[in-house]
C-alpha positions in Angstrom: -288.1 1.8 16.8 -290.9 0.4 14.2 -293.9 0.8 15.8 -296.5 -1.4 14.7 -300.5 -2.1 15.8 -302.2 -5.2 15.9 -305.9 -5.3 15.5 -308.2 -8.6 16.2 -311.1 -9.1 18.3 -309.4 -12.4 19.4 -307.1 -11.9 22.1 -305.3 -14.9 21.9 -304.3 -14.1 18.5 -303.3 -10.6 18.7 -301.1 -11.7 22.0 -299.3 -14.1 19.7 -298.5 -11.8 17.0 -297.6 -9.0 19.5 -295.3 -11.5 21.0 -293.6 -12.9 17.7 -292.9 -9.4 16.6 -292.2 -7.6 20.0 -289.2 -10.5 20.1 -287.9 -8.7 16.8 -287.3 -5.9 18.1 -290.9 -3.9 17.3 -293.0 -1.6 19.4 -296.1 -3.3 19.3 -299.5 -1.5 20.0 -302.8 -3.7 20.3 -306.6 -3.3 19.6 -309.6 -5.4 19.8 -311.6 -3.5 17.5 -311.9 -1.3 14.4 -312.6 1.7 16.4 -309.8 1.5 19.3 -307.1 0.8 16.1 -308.5 4.1 14.7 -307.9 6.1 17.6 -304.3 5.1 18.5 -303.6 5.3 14.6 -305.0 9.2 15.2 -302.7 9.3 18.2 -299.5 7.8 16.7 -297.1 7.4 14.0 -297.4 3.9 13.1 -295.4 2.0 10.4 -297.5 -1.1 10.0 -301.0 -1.9 10.8 -302.3 -6.0 10.5 -305.3 -6.1 11.3 -307.9 -8.7 11.1 -311.2 -8.5 8.5 -314.0 -9.2 10.4 -314.4 -7.3 13.7 -317.2 -5.9 15.9 -317.7 -2.0 16.1 -315.3 -1.6 12.9 -314.4 -4.0 10.6 -310.7 -4.3 9.1 -311.9 -2.8 5.3 -313.3 0.0 7.0 -310.3 0.4 9.0 -308.4 0.3 5.5 -310.3 2.8 4.3 -309.5 5.1 7.0 -305.5 3.8 6.7 -305.4 4.8 3.0 -307.2 8.3 3.5 -305.6 9.3 6.5 -302.3 7.7 6.9 -301.2 7.1 3.2 -297.6 6.1 4.0 -299.2 2.7 6.3 -298.6 -0.7 4.8 -301.0 -3.1 5.7 -301.0 -6.8 6.1 -304.7 -8.0 6.6 -305.7 -11.1 8.5 -308.5 -13.3 7.3 -309.7 -17.1 8.3 -310.2 -20.3 5.8 -312.4 -19.8 3.4 -312.3 -15.7 3.5 -309.4 -15.8 0.6 -311.8 -13.4 -1.9 -311.9 -10.4 0.8 -308.2 -10.6 1.5 -307.5 -10.6 -2.1 -310.3 -7.5 -2.6 -308.6 -6.0 0.0 -305.2 -6.0 -1.5 -306.7 -4.5 -4.4 -307.6 -1.5 -2.1 -304.2 -0.7 -1.2 -303.3 -3.3 1.4 -300.0 -5.1 0.9 -300.6 -8.6 1.8 -302.8 -11.3 3.8 -302.3 -13.7 6.3 -304.4 -16.7 6.2 -305.4 -17.9 10.1 -304.2 -20.1 11.7 -300.6 -18.4 11.1 -298.4 -21.7 9.8 -295.7 -20.1 12.1 -293.7 -17.5 13.6 -291.2 -17.7 10.7 -294.1 -17.0 7.9 -295.4 -13.9 9.9 -291.6 -12.7 10.4 -291.2 -12.7 6.8 -294.3 -11.2 5.4 -293.8 -8.2 8.1 -289.9 -8.1 6.5 -291.3 -7.7 2.9 -293.7 -5.1 3.9 -291.3 -2.7 5.6 -288.8 -2.9 3.3 -291.6 -1.2 0.3 -291.9 1.3 3.3 -288.3 1.9 3.3 -288.0 2.1 -0.9 -291.5 4.0 -0.9 -290.3 6.8 1.4 -287.2 6.7 0.2 -288.5 7.2 -3.3 -290.8 10.1 -1.8 -288.2 11.9 -0.7 -286.3 12.1 -3.6 -289.4 13.1 -5.5 -290.2 16.2 -2.9 -286.1 17.2 -3.6 -286.8 17.4 -6.8 -289.7 18.9 -7.1 -291.1 16.2 -9.1 -294.1 14.4 -8.8 -293.8 11.3 -7.0 -295.8 9.4 -9.7 -294.0 10.7 -13.1 -289.9 10.0 -11.2 -288.6 6.3 -11.6 -287.3 5.1 -8.4 -284.1 4.9 -9.1 -283.1 2.9 -6.2 -284.1 -0.2 -4.1 -281.0 -0.9 -2.1 -279.4 1.1 0.7 -275.1 0.1 -0.4 -274.0 3.8 -0.9 -272.5 5.0 -3.9 -268.5 3.7 -3.1 -265.7 3.8 -5.9 -265.8 0.0 -7.2 -261.9 -0.4 -5.8 -259.2 0.9 -4.2 -256.5 -0.8 -5.8 -257.3 -4.6 -4.2 -255.8 -6.9 -7.0 -258.7 -9.1 -6.5 -261.4 -6.5 -7.8 -258.9 -5.9 -11.1 -260.2 -8.7 -13.2 -263.6 -7.4 -12.3 -263.1 -4.0 -13.3 -261.5 -5.3 -16.6 -264.5 -6.8 -17.7 -266.6 -4.5 -16.2 -265.3 -1.4 -18.3 -265.5 -3.7 -21.4 -269.1 -4.7 -21.0 -270.8 -1.6 -20.3 -269.9 -0.7 -23.7 -272.2 -3.2 -24.9 -276.0 -3.7 -24.2 -275.5 -7.5 -22.9 -277.3 -8.4 -20.0 -275.2 -9.0 -17.0 -276.2 -11.0 -13.8 -273.8 -9.9 -10.5 -273.4 -12.8 -8.0 -271.7 -12.3 -4.7 -271.9 -12.5 -0.8 -275.0 -10.0 0.8 -273.2 -6.6 1.0 -270.5 -6.9 -1.8 -272.2 -3.9 -3.4 -274.2 -5.3 -6.3 -276.2 -2.1 -6.5 -273.2 0.0 -6.5 -271.3 -2.0 -9.6 -275.0 -1.8 -11.3 -274.8 1.7 -11.5 -271.2 1.9 -12.7 -272.3 -0.6 -15.4 -275.1 2.2 -16.3 -272.5 5.3 -15.8 -269.8 3.5 -18.2 -272.6 2.9 -20.6 -273.9 4.6 -23.8 -277.5 4.5 -21.9 -275.7 6.7 -19.5 -277.8 9.7 -19.9 -281.1 7.5 -19.5 -282.8 6.6 -16.5 -281.7 4.0 -14.3 -284.3 2.2 -12.4 -284.3 -0.6 -9.9 -286.8 -2.8 -8.3 -286.0 -5.4 -5.2 -287.9 -8.5 -6.2 -287.5 -9.2 -2.4 -288.8 -6.0 -0.8 -292.9 -6.5 -2.7 -295.4 -9.4 -2.6 -295.9 -11.0 -6.0 -298.9 -9.1 -7.1 -297.7 -5.8 -6.1 -294.2 -6.3 -7.7 -295.9 -7.6 -10.8 -298.1 -4.1 -10.9 -294.5 -2.3 -10.0 -293.0 -4.0 -13.0 -295.3 -3.5 -15.8 -298.2 -1.0 -14.3 -301.5 -1.0 -14.7 -304.9 0.5 -16.9 -307.4 2.5 -15.7 -309.9 -0.1 -13.8 -308.0 -3.1 -14.1 -309.0 -3.8 -10.4 -310.7 -2.1 -7.9 -309.2 1.1 -6.8 -307.4 1.4 -10.4 -308.5 4.9 -10.7 -306.3 6.0 -13.1 -303.3 5.0 -15.8 -299.9 4.0 -13.8 -296.8 3.6 -15.2 -294.7 0.6 -14.8 -290.9 0.9 -14.1 -290.1 -0.6 -17.5 -291.8 2.4 -18.9 -290.0 4.9 -16.6 -286.1 2.9 -17.3 -286.7 3.2 -21.5 -283.9 4.0 -23.4 -281.8 3.1 -19.8 -280.8 0.2 -17.6 -283.6 -1.8 -15.5 -281.6 -3.2 -12.1 -283.4 -6.5 -11.2 -281.9 -6.7 -7.5 -282.3 -10.1 -5.3 -283.4 -11.9 -8.6 -283.7 -14.9 -6.9 -286.6 -14.1 -4.7 -288.8 -13.9 -7.7 -292.1 -16.1 -7.9 -292.1 -18.8 -10.6 -295.3 -17.6 -12.1 -293.9 -13.7 -12.4 -290.5 -15.8 -13.4 -292.4 -16.9 -16.9 -293.4 -13.3 -17.4 -290.3 -11.4 -17.2 -289.3 -14.4 -19.3 -291.4 -13.2 -22.0 -290.4 -9.4 -21.8 -286.4 -10.4 -22.2 -287.6 -12.4 -25.2 -290.3 -10.7 -27.1 -289.1 -6.9 -25.4 -292.5 -6.4 -25.4 -295.3 -6.3 -22.7 -298.7 -5.0 -21.4 -299.8 -3.3 -18.4 -302.2 -4.9 -16.4 -305.7 -4.7 -17.5 -304.6 -3.6 -20.7 -304.2 -4.7 -24.2 -302.1 -2.6 -25.7 -298.4 -4.0 -26.4 -295.8 -1.8 -25.7 -291.9 -2.3 -26.8 -289.6 -2.3 -23.8 -286.2 -0.4 -24.4 -284.3 -1.3 -21.6 -281.0 -2.9 -20.9 -281.1 -6.0 -18.4 -278.6 -6.3 -15.1 -279.9 -8.5 -12.3 -278.0 -9.3 -8.8 -278.4 -12.2 -6.3 -276.1 -13.3 -3.6 -278.3 -17.0 -4.0 -276.6 -20.3 -6.0 -279.4 -19.6 -8.8 -278.1 -23.0 -10.7 -278.8 -24.7 -7.4 -282.2 -23.1 -7.4 -282.7 -24.1 -11.0 -281.9 -28.0 -9.8 -284.1 -27.5 -7.3 -286.9 -26.5 -9.4 -287.0 -23.0 -7.7 -285.8 -21.0 -11.0 -286.6 -21.5 -14.4 -283.7 -22.6 -16.4 -285.0 -20.9 -19.4 -284.6 -17.5 -17.8 -281.5 -18.5 -16.1 -280.1 -18.0 -19.7 -281.5 -15.1 -20.5 -280.2 -13.4 -17.5 -276.7 -14.7 -17.2 -275.8 -13.8 -20.5 -272.2 -12.1 -19.1 -271.8 -13.2 -15.2 -269.7 -11.6 -12.6 -269.3 -12.5 -9.2 -268.1 -9.5 -7.0 -265.5 -11.1 -4.3 -266.0 -10.7 -0.6 -264.4 -7.7 1.4 -262.0 -10.4 3.0 -260.4 -11.1 -0.4 -260.1 -7.3 -1.2 -258.4 -6.2 2.1 -256.1 -3.3 0.6 -259.8 -1.5 0.3 -260.9 -1.7 3.5 -259.6 1.5 4.8 -260.0 3.5 1.9 -263.7 2.7 1.8 -263.7 3.1 5.9 -262.7 6.6 5.7 -265.5 7.3 2.6 -268.3 5.8 5.6 -266.8 7.9 8.1 -267.5 11.1 5.9 -271.1 10.0 5.4 -271.3 9.0 8.6 -269.9 12.0 9.9 -272.5 13.8 8.7 -275.6 11.6 9.5 -274.2 12.1 12.9 -273.8 16.1 12.7 -270.2 15.4 13.6 -267.5 17.7 11.3 -265.1 14.8 10.9 -264.5 11.5 12.4 -261.6 9.2 12.2 -259.5 6.3 13.2 -256.5 5.6 15.3 -253.8 3.1 13.8 -254.6 0.8 16.1 -258.5 0.6 15.4 -258.1 0.5 11.8 -255.3 -2.8 12.3 -257.7 -4.2 14.1 -260.5 -3.8 11.5 -258.0 -4.9 8.4 -257.6 -7.9 10.7 -261.1 -8.9 10.5 -262.6 -10.5 7.7 -266.3 -9.1 7.6 -269.1 -11.9 6.5 -271.0 -9.0 5.9 -269.0 -7.4 4.0 -269.3 -3.3 3.1 -273.2 -3.1 4.5 -271.1 -4.8 7.9 -268.1 -2.4 7.7 -270.4 0.5 7.3 -272.6 -0.4 10.4 -269.8 -1.7 12.2 -268.2 2.1 11.5 -271.6 3.6 12.6 -271.8 1.9 15.8 -268.8 2.5 17.0 -269.3 6.1 16.1 -271.7 6.0 18.6 -270.3 4.5 21.2 -267.2 7.1 20.9 -266.6 9.6 23.8 -265.4 12.2 20.9 -264.5 12.2 17.0 -261.7 9.3 17.3 -262.7 5.8 17.1 -260.5 3.7 18.7 -260.2 -0.1 18.9 -262.3 -0.4 22.6 -265.3 1.3 20.2 -265.1 -1.8 17.5 -267.2 -4.7 18.0 -266.1 -7.9 15.9 -268.0 -9.0 13.3 -269.9 -12.3 13.5 -267.7 -14.9 12.2 -269.2 -17.2 9.9 -268.2 -20.2 7.4 -266.4 -17.8 5.1 -264.1 -16.6 7.9 -261.1 -19.0 8.1 -260.5 -19.8 12.2 -256.6 -18.1 11.9 -258.9 -14.8 11.4 -261.4 -15.2 14.4 -261.4 -12.7 16.5 -260.8 -13.0 20.7 -260.9 -10.9 23.5 -258.2 -8.6 24.0 -256.5 -8.7 27.4 -257.7 -7.0 29.6 -261.8 -7.4 28.7 -263.9 -8.0 31.3 -266.6 -11.4 31.2 -269.6 -9.1 31.2 -268.0 -7.0 27.9 -266.8 -10.8 26.3 -270.5 -11.8 27.0 -272.0 -8.4 25.6 -270.0 -9.1 22.4 -270.7 -12.2 22.0 -274.2 -11.4 22.1 -274.0 -8.6 19.1 -272.1 -11.3 17.3 -274.4 -13.4 17.5 -277.3 -10.8 16.9 -275.5 -9.3 13.7 -274.8 -13.1 12.2 -278.7 -13.7 12.1 -279.5 -10.1 11.2 -281.4 -9.7 14.0 -283.2 -12.7 14.9 -283.4 -13.1 18.8 -284.4 -16.7 18.8 -281.9 -17.6 15.8 -279.6 -15.7 17.9 -280.6 -17.5 21.1 -279.9 -20.8 19.6 -276.0 -19.9 18.1 -275.6 -18.6 22.0 -277.3 -21.7 23.5 -278.9 -20.2 25.9 -283.4 -19.5 26.5 -285.0 -16.7 25.2 -285.9 -15.2 27.8 -282.3 -15.5 29.1 -281.3 -13.6 25.7 -284.2 -10.9 27.0 -282.9 -10.2 29.9 -279.1 -9.7 29.0 -279.8 -7.3 26.1 -281.7 -5.1 29.0 -278.6 -5.5 31.1 -276.6 -4.1 28.3 -278.7 -2.3 27.1 -278.8 -3.8 23.7 -281.7 -2.4 20.9 
């Protein structure tokens, strides 16, 4: 379970933050000042620190220094009162992930920023692990991935994928910019990697960045790099991802999440094929092949003023929409078998297999979450199974979405108890809203406290 430390000398604020995050399933510890927090940091491994800046005994800036020097993997969000944003910006230059202004506008604002910080932590630790495995210094190694989708074959013969693969093979031979669209979990990063592998640039690096995982300031620094002295804490020149990708492919995942100011800067790079590091005046050439991906409707975002039209046309030179898994049923079982091999390795099994009944069951479902949802369901089933054989009793149906047809919705199996049906309904609701308990309680039509009681009753983490 993810551990978060919340530090504020105002009991009401730290209790509010703790309550919101505990509702999301996080393990939250609170501290009244920096000294108490420093003690907790020395005793426990935390993933995220949320701290006020002005506190008695030890302030947030000193606590941030301790976090940077003693716990470099820790992500830090600083809390700042109205009128002290400049101090929070200084904290970000010293290594804080982002800041949150008090009073906090809504639980959603807090949840969103925490999710971004945790995603950035996961991306960073994955990069460090790859670097250690290759015995290569992290600072000189491109971070090749930002998403979590496994490198699977694009198709196992589904007719809906045939024109897609043909188009991909043709565009891969060129240097054209590709925009991949489709529902979440359809395999957009897997597809981007295939384009790179099939291209003349295959010997060059494949560098990916998730535009939703980083705050705007950090995303800009990650893209362009910075010069020594560009800001407080910039003690040396640092290459950005664009430099690391020279001669290869640059993948912008979740491009629809990029803020408008940064969109303008990205547009200039696409047009001029040049850029400067932050704090620098040297103009650098940008020799990359661009691939972008989104599960959002960018034309709608353009109409709403959320995405630049000129940038959209620069990215959508060759748009490809990836079909959802429900339109490529022929791929479900072969995909499941590949996924089970990886799940077996993670769980320490020699192998895992699906019974014929289980195969028929998962083929009958529509999988609104696509390959990612299929992978999650298989891992959950493998954990619930008594041995290495997964049967229908171990499977939990995916949530029903607007994309699922009514005729394909799953119904309780004969003999299911009321408790089993209730537990399945709760799991479906949680999966549909990515684990957000408040939204799940609204879908189920029950109070949040009632939902918490049932989560404990059924031991749902």
